[in-house]
C-alpha positions in Angstrom: 122.3 -105.9 47.3 125.6 -105.8 45.4 125.7 -103.6 42.3 126.6 -106.4 40.0 123.5 -108.3 41.1 121.3 -105.2 40.3 122.8 -104.9 36.9 122.2 -108.6 36.2 118.6 -108.4 37.3 118.0 -105.3 35.2 119.7 -106.9 32.1 117.7 -110.2 32.6 114.4 -108.3 32.9 115.2 -106.3 29.8 116.1 -109.4 27.8 112.9 -111.2 28.9 110.9 -108.2 27.7 112.6 -108.3 24.4 111.9 -112.0 23.9 108.1 -111.6 24.6 106.9 -109.6 21.6 103.2 -110.3 21.7 101.2 -108.1 19.5 97.9 -106.6 20.4 95.3 -108.5 18.3 91.7 -107.5 17.8 89.2 -109.7 15.9 85.8 -108.7 14.5 85.5 -105.3 16.3 82.0 -103.9 15.9 81.9 -100.5 17.6 80.0 -97.6 16.0 81.2 -97.4 12.4 83.6 -100.4 12.7 82.1 -103.4 11.0 84.0 -106.6 12.0 87.4 -105.1 11.8 90.5 -107.2 12.4 93.7 -105.5 13.5 97.1 -106.4 14.8 99.2 -103.7 16.5 102.9 -104.1 17.6 103.9 -103.3 21.2 106.4 -100.5 21.9 105.6 -98.6 18.8 104.0 -95.2 18.2 100.7 -96.0 16.4 98.6 -93.3 14.7 95.1 -93.8 13.4 94.3 -91.6 10.4 91.3 -91.4 8.1 88.4 -89.3 7.1 85.7 -88.1 9.5 83.5 -91.0 10.6 85.9 -93.8 9.6 86.2 -95.2 13.1 89.5 -93.7 14.4 88.1 -92.7 17.8 86.0 -95.8 18.0 89.1 -98.0 17.7 91.4 -95.9 19.9 89.1 -94.8 22.7 85.9 -97.0 22.7 87.8 -100.2 22.0 91.4 -100.2 23.0 91.2 -97.7 25.9 88.0 -99.1 27.3 89.2 -102.7 27.2 92.6 -101.7 28.8 90.8 -99.7 31.5 88.4 -102.6 32.2 91.4 -104.9 32.6 93.0 -102.4 35.0 89.8 -102.4 37.1 89.7 -106.2 37.1 93.2 -106.1 38.7 91.9 -104.1 41.7 90.5 -105.7 44.9 86.8 -106.6 44.8 85.8 -103.7 47.1 87.5 -101.2 44.9 85.9 -102.6 41.8 82.5 -102.4 43.5 83.0 -98.7 44.1 84.2 -98.0 40.6 81.4 -99.8 38.8 81.6 -102.0 35.8 82.8 -101.1 32.3 81.1 -102.8 29.4 83.3 -104.9 27.1 83.7 -103.6 23.6 81.9 -105.5 21.0 84.7 -107.7 19.7 85.2 -111.4 19.2 88.8 -111.3 20.6 91.2 -108.8 22.1 94.6 -110.1 23.3 98.0 -108.7 24.2 96.5 -105.5 25.7 97.9 -104.3 29.0 95.8 -102.6 31.7 95.4 -98.9 30.9 95.2 -95.8 33.1 94.4 -92.3 31.9 95.7 -89.3 33.7 94.1 -86.0 33.2 
């Protein structure tokens, strides 16, 4: 492929990513201490959850966002792979949109 075509494709892909700025939206999250919490998070930003002990930071970050992202990743795998991995329960929320599949590396 000619170098100018590669640059065009990379530029086009970058511009399309910039146009699609869909936020992560969570509605009525009820996990542990979270009582019907609504939240909208921007993509491509560093987000920090702060608060006192027991305020739901880990519940939001790990038991809601991460679990839902991991569940979406598992759904993208072939059926036989999903069968081996088992099912992840959905977090208790009315709506979660804009979240990409998630993988954790230890």
